[in-house]
N, C-alpha and C positions, 0 to 999 in steps of 0.2 A: 412408133406410129400411133397417132390418135385414133381411139376406138370410135367407130361409126355408130351413133346412137340410133335406135329404132324410132322412126317418125310415127305420128298419129295422122290418120287421114279422116277428113270429114267432108261431106258435100255441103256446099253453100248455094242452094238453089240448083237449077238445071244445068247451069253452064259455069260452075266454079267449084273447085276442089281446094281445101286448105290442108297443107302439110305443116304439122306442128310438132316442134321438138322442144319447145320452150319449158324450161325447168325453173327451180327457185333462183338459180344463179345463171346470168347470161354467159354464154360461151362465144368467144371470138372465133374459135376453130369451126364451130357449128355455123356460125354466121358466114364464114368463107365459103363453106359448102353450100349454103343457101344461095349465095350470089352465083355460084357456078352452076347449080341446078337450074336456076332461073334463066340463065343464058342458054343452057342447052335445050330446055323445054320451049323457049321462044322460037326455036328453029323448027318446031314440028308444025305441020300444016294443020290448021284448025285452031291452034292456040292464038288467042288474041292478045293476051297480056300476061305477064308475070309480075306479081307485086311482093317483093321481099319485105317482111316485117322483122320484128326482134325475134330471131331464132324461129321464125315461121315464114311460110311462103304460100301465096294465093296464085292458083292457076285459073285463068279465065279463058274458056274455050267455047266453041261453037258445037253443041251436041248434035246438030245436023251433019256436021262434017266428020266428027270423031266421037265415038261412044265413050261415055264416062268410064266404063271399065278399062277401055284401052288406055285412056289418059292416066288412070290410077297405076296400071301396069307399067307404063313408061315412066311415070314419075318415081315409083319405087325403085325401078331398075336404074335410073339416073342417079338417084340418092345413093345407091350402093356402089356404083361404078365410077362416078365423076371424080376427076382429080382436081381439087380446088387450086386455081391459080392465084398468086398474089395480085391483089387488085392494086393497080398503079393509081393512087389518088393523089390529090393535091394537098398542099398545106395551106390552110386558110387562117388568117390572123384576124381575131375578133377583139377589138378595143372595147373595154367595159368600164363604166362607172358603177362602182359597187355601193349599195346602201343608199341611205337617204330616201326621199319620197318614191324613187324608182326601184328601190330595193328593199321594200318594207319588211320583208321576212328574214333579212340577213341576220339581225340580232337574235331572233327566236330560233333560227336554225343553228346558231353558234351555241345558245343555251342547250338546245336538244343534244348537240354533239359533245358538250362539255368542253368546248374550245373558246378562245377569244375570237373576236370578229376578224382581227388581223390574221390569225392562224386559218380561219376558214377561207379567207381571200386568197392566202398564200397556197393552201392545198388545192383550191379550185383552179387557180391560174397556173400552177406549175404542171398540172396534169396534161397529158396529150390524149385527146379524145378522138375516137373514130365514128364517122357517121355510119352507124349500122343500118339505118332505114330512113327513108323520106316518106312522109305521109301523115295520116290523121287530118291535116289541113294543108293546103298548098305551100310547099317549101319548108314544112316542119321537120327538123332534124332530130332523130332519136340518137343520142350520143352515148357510147360505152366509154368506159375509162375513168368514171368518177370515183374519187377516193372513198372507199367504203365508210370512212368515218363521218362523211357528209350526207350519207343516205338518210332520207326522212320520208315516212309515209305521206301520201298526198292528203291534202285537206279533206276533212270529212264533208264539208260544204264548199263546193267550188265558187270561186269568184265569177261573177257574170261578165267581168270586163277585165281582161289582162292586156296591157298595152303592147302594140307591135314593138319589137326589139327587146322585150323583156328576157333577161337571163334567168333560167328557172331550173329547179330541181324537183324531181317527182320520183319517189322510191329510190331506186339505185341508179337512176338515169339523169342525165343533164340534157337541157335543150334550150332553144331560143324561140321566142314567138315570132312567126313570119308575118302575122296579121293580129289586130285587135280581136280577141274572142274569149269566151269562158275558158277557165281552166282551174283545176285543182292543184296545179303544181306550185311550189314556193317561189317567190320572186326575190332574187338576191342582187339584181343589178339591171343595167340596160345598156344596149349598144345601138349605134346608129347605122350599122351595116344591114343593108336591105337583103333579106333572104329569098324574096320572091318578087318578081316582076313580070306580069303577063306580056309585056311588050319586049321583053329581053329573050334572047335565044342562046341557051336554054333558059326558061323562066326561073328555075331554081338555081340558087347560087351555089348549092353543094349537092353532091351525089354520093351514093354509098361507096366507102372506101376512102373518102377524104379524111384528112387529119385536121382537127380544130384545135387551136391554142388560144386561150383567153388572155388578153393583155390588160394589165391594170392600168387605167388612166387616172382614177381617183377612188378614194374610199371615203364616203360621206357618213357622218353620224346620223 
């Protein structure tokens, strides 16, 4: 049986509490518990929203309907007693063109890892990723499952414009840009798969628990 780690609680304004268990290494077991607690807490009257993050969980509630101390007690109780169910996610295929103008950091990441570009592409595309959380920007997927050899600290100075569809790596996580926005993550390729469409139901193409596989279309110099 996996040991249940002790979470840290902090208030985020009058109507939000953050449960945080994040450590130096991401835990898929902890993330499964996060998802289960999020579902259980959402059923409580006065809880407006539950927002799973990477090994953390934000609870948004109405303090006029339920006191913060009550929420904290129920949250800790749920964390201790919940039985995580296997999340039945979908398999999502993401075709990628690696390198070239749309993957300008591929060569530098390969150098950082001490690998060839082809080996980086092979390791990145052969992994099976799990959507641990969706957030930061509409439709952005935080992906666990990156080969540790490909981990690279985020850029010290973020780019002010990273194009929609950019396939990126930041620290030990993989991701895909759902829109054009600033980012300090490293760009290794590009996909045409739209991750967010406000006119679609649901607007986000992926949800927590989905499995993502990157498929190599081309590797450009």
